[in-house]
N, C-alpha and C positions, 0 to 999 in steps of 0.2 A: 627603705633600708633601715631607717630609724625604728620603725615599727617591728622589724625583724631582729633588732638588736645587732645590726651589722655595721662595722666601721669601714668596710670596703667590699667590693666584688672583685673576683679574679676571673677573667674571661679568657678562654683558650680556643673556642671554635669559630668557624667562619661567620655564621649568621649572627652570633652574639657580638663579635668584634665589629662586624659591619654595622649592626644596629646602632652601636654607640658611636662609631667613628666615621661611617660612610665609606670605609676602605673596601672597594670592589675590585677584585682581581680573580682570575682563574688560576692563579699560581697555587692556590690551596690544593689543587689536584696532586701536587707533589707532597708526599707524606714526610719528607726529610726534615723540614725545619719547623720548630714550634714557634707560636706567636702568642703574645700575652698583652692584655690590657687590664690595668688596675683602675677601678672606678671608686674613688674615696667618697665617703658620705658627705664631705665638704671639699670643694675644689674640683679642678678639672681632671679628666682621666690622664693616666700615664701609659703610653704605648711603649712596650719593650719588645722590639721586633728585630728580625734579621736585617742586616745592613742592606740587603738586596731590595727590601721593601721601603726604605726610607724616602726615596724620591717621590713615590706615589703617595705615601702617608702624609707627606708635607703638603700635598695639594688639598688636603681636607682641613678640618678646623682644629684638630688636636695639635698642640704646640709642644708639649713635653714628650719628645720622642727619643728613646734611648736604644741604641743599636749595638750589636756585636757581629763579628764575622762568623757566619754560620754556613755550613755545619761545623761544629766544634766538638770533637769526640770527648774532650775532657770536661768542658763546661759549656753546654749549649744554651746559654742564657740564664741558667739557674741562679748564679750569684747576682746577676744584674737585676732580675725580677725580685729576688729576695731583698736586695738593697732598696728597691723602689717601695716594696710593701712595708719595710721597716720605717721608711720616711713618712708614709701617709697613714699608717695605722699605729696608734699608741701601743706601748707594751701592755700585754694583757688583752688587746683588742681582738675582734673576731672578723675573719675574712670569709665571706660567703662565696661558695662555688656551686654553680648549677648542678644539682644532684638527682633530680627526680626523673620521671619517665621522659624519654626522648632526649635526654641529655647525655653527654659523654665528656671525658677529659682528654684533650688532644695534646698529650705529651707522654714521653716514655715513663712508665711506672717507676723505674729506677730514679729518674730525675725528679719525679713527684715526691718520692721519699726524701731526696736531698733538699728539695725546696722547703718542705715542711720543717725540716731541722734547721735550715739556714735562716728562714724568715723569723723564727722565734715568736710566732704569733699563732693563734688558734684558727684552724680551717674548719668551717662548718658548712652545712647545706645552706643555700641562699634563700630558703623559705619561699621558693617559687617566684622570687621577684622578677627575674628575667622572663619567665613564662608569662606572667601577668602583663608585663610591659609589651611583649610581642603579640599577645593574644588580640589586642584591640588595635586596629590599623588607623592611621591618620588618613585624612582625605587624599593627601598626596600618594600614600601607599595604595589606597583603593584605586586611584586613577591609574597607577602603573599596572596593577593586576588586571584592571578592565582593558587597558590597552593591549596587554599580552593576550587576553582572551580574544580580542578582536582579530589579532593576527592569526591565531589558530583557527578561528571561525572561517576566515577567508581561505585558509589552506584546506579546511574540510570541504568547503564549497567547491574546490577544484579537484577533489579526489577522482571524479570521473575522467580527468585528464590522464591519470597515472595508473588506474586500476581497471582491469578488465579480465575476462576469462582467459586462461592460459598463461597469465603473467605470474612469475614467481613472487611469492610473498616478500622475500628479501628485497627484491627490486622495488616493490610498493613502499616498503619501509624507507629505503634510501631516497626514493623520489618524494615521499611525503616530507621528510626532513628538508629536502631542497625547497619544497613549496613554502614551508614555514620560514626558511631563511629569505626567500624571495618576498614574502609578505612583511618582512621587517624584524624577525626574531634575531636577537644577538647570538644565541646558540640554542640547541635542542638537546639538553642533557638527558631527557627521558622520552622514550617512545616504546610502548609495548602494544601487544595486540595478538590477534589470531585470525585464522580463517579455516573454518571447518563446516561441514554440512550439518544443518540442524542445530547449530550452536557450537561453542568451543569448550575445551577442557579446562583452560586456565587463562588468566589475563596478565601473566608475567613472563611468558616464554619469549626468547629471541626468535626472530623470523627464520624460517627455513626456506629451502629452494622449492618447496612444493608449489605447484601452480594453482591459481584460483580456478575453481570448477563450478559448474552450475549447481545451485543449491547451497553453496557456501555462504556463511555469514562472516563478513570481514569486519573486524573491530580494530580501530586505531585509537590509542589512548596516549595523548601527548602532554608533556610538561615542557613547554618552551619558556625561555627567559627573555625578558626585555628590561633593561636598566636594573638588573638584579632581582626582579620579581617574577614569580612563576604564574602561569595558568596551569590547570590540570583538569582536563575533561576528555570525554571520548565520544565517538559516534560509531554506530553500527550501519553496515551496508549489506545488502543481499546481492548475490551474483545470480541474476534472474529472479523471477517471482518467488518470494519467501513462502515456505509452507505454513500451514495453519498454526501449528504450535509456535513457530517463530513469530508470526504476526501477532498472535494473542499474547505471547510472552513479552514482546517489545511494548505492546500497548499497556500491559500491566506495569512495566517499569516506568513508563511515562506517567501513569497514574500515581505510582508510588512517589515519584519525584515531586509531583505536584502536591501530594499530601505532606511531604517533608518541607517543601517551600512554605506552605500555609502555616505549618507549626513553628517555623524558625523565626520567632519574634522575641523581643526582650522579655525576660522573665521565665521563658521556657528553658529546659535543660537539653543538653546534647542527647541524653537518654530519651527524652520525650520526642525529639525529632526522629530518632531511630525507631521508636515505637509506632509513630504515625506511618512511616514507610512500611514497617514490618506487618502492620495490620492489613495492608493492601496485598502484600506478597505472600505471607504465610498464615494470615488470620491471627497473628500475635504469638506465633510459636517460638520466636526468639532468634530469628535470623539463620545464618548458615555458618560453615566453617571459616569463611572469610573473616568473620568476627566483628565487622562494622559496616556501616552504610555511608561512610564519608568521614571527613576530617577537616582540620584547619588548613589554611593555605596562605603563603606569603613569600618570604625570602627563601623558604624551603618548599619542596614539592608537597610534603606532608608536614603539618604542624599540629599542635594541640588545638582543639580537643579531638577526641574520637567519637563519632556518632555510634555509640554502642550501649547496651543495656545498663552498664554500671558506671557510666560517666555522668556525674551530676553537675558538670560545669554549667553554670547559668549563662545564658546568652545575653549579651549586651550590644548596643549599637556599635558598629565598627568591626565586628567580627566577620572575617571572610571564611566561608566554608565551602566544601564540596558536598554535594548530595550524590551518593554513589550506591544505589540499590542494585542488588544482584539476585538472579533467579535461576534455579535449576529446572531445566525443561525435561531432562531425562538423565539417567546415570551417565556422567561424563560429558553432559551437554548443558551449558549454561549461557546466560546473557547478562551483561552488565551495562548500566547506563550511568553517565556522570555529567553533572552541571556544576557551575560555580555561582555562588550567591554572596551577598553581603547583608548582614542584619542591620536594619534601620529602625528608627523610633517607632514607625508605624507598621513594621513587619519586614519581610525579606524583599530584596531587590535582586533581579537577575543580573549577573555579570556576563553570562553567556546567553545567547538567544536560544531559549529552550526548544529542544527538538519536539516534533509532533509524534503522534502514535504510529504513523505509517513509516516503516523502514524504507530508506532510499534504495532503489533498485539500480545497480550499476549498468544493467543491460537495457534499461528502458530508454 
């Protein structure tokens, strides 16, 4: 913060507030109430939060907790957080607010305008301070992500229990979430996938009632949460023996993933990891319309950086990444594969048990 010329940070989003305070709750699903944490350059943070969250916040380490009865249509915490900022930031001081890619301000814009006027201090971009802090995980964070990965791996190993020909994809989705919970997940906020013959059209659609049929490729991509940390990886399955194009395509994805893994070591860039995978998939043509072959992972399903051609983020030990190459087999037919890794001093380390080149056959 000193290097960025900041006297304080103002945080308003769930992962940033949690990173500083440890405040873990699913209550953020409600968009009604704003939450604030002021982090001064010297001294402890000040939490300015709705009174409904005070009991839980007091169970953490933050001691300066200021509350109001929210929602309040006339003053939903604005005067209280402005007062806190005036206390911890000298007149003429600068308050950093996360402002770059993948950031957002979680409060009404009308209240933001009132806060800037009431605080009587300068609000500026935070110089990517929060991004850099969250980019490198502690060993405790890495252990939580690895534990989440283990739960999803055990659920994937049981897909044969819930998926077979004739079963609706929607039921497979519901049952897979159940398996994740049975294996210890706290919740499953993300599950996407598809099932189509010879490959699927996208990887973000909700499940339909269409039944699994011979020749289909079933893909499940899950982001389950354990103790506030995500895993994010997928597995592909065939319904009956896969065709030649699917077999070859899946093997290339595994080869590309291995190339990305080999490249993901300290000193390399996110772009170089992308390029290593893309050389296997397209001969270096620059990827597909998806735009990237992976991303950061942690408190959020997707975090900085992006494995794409113009991301020059330098890899350092402690970064947790997904490797997610995708391949078009034919117009409207694609395959995607995803694994989770952590960058170590000597290179990458798998957090997921990497899949082999042969696609699992649910009918076998």
